[in-house]
Phi, psi and omega in degrees: 000138181257150177267174186296323180296318178296317179296320179294316179295319178297320178294320180296333176301314182285317183293319180294341180292339176290334183258320177227101188307320189244313190292311182302305178299324180295317180297313180299314182297313182295325180286329189248353186295329180281337181276332187218123176291334179293314177293322177299316179301311183290329174295314177297319180297318180295316182288329171297319177298313181298314180295314182298311183287336172292317176299314179300321179293320179295315179298318178295322177298321176293323181284356176300331178302325181268001180077336178291335181296327180296318178292317180298319178299318178297313181295317179297319178298315179296314180298317180299318179296312182294314182293330177293317178295315179299316180297321179296317179295315180296321178297320179291330178281352177092016181262151175264091185270133175256121181289132181296151175067022182262132175272129183275088178279316182261118183251000000 
């Protein structure tokens, strides 16, 4: 069972990503990962998400030459926004949410 502070910190990882894509979530994760396995889980999940969707964005950017990449970039942007909001809500509710289409680089 997680307490309210752990849920709030896990939620802040996702919410701070709207303002500082990398630095805010990294600071929260590094400060709290040793204190809470719940915050550590969501920090790892966020950075796996960030790495995966960055790779998808780069591949789509290259595919812009073929025109399918423009559509893929739009879809990836929408999915990233929606999945970030869902993950923040699930983190606040105390659930261990796995974001779809994420490659697990950090275990």
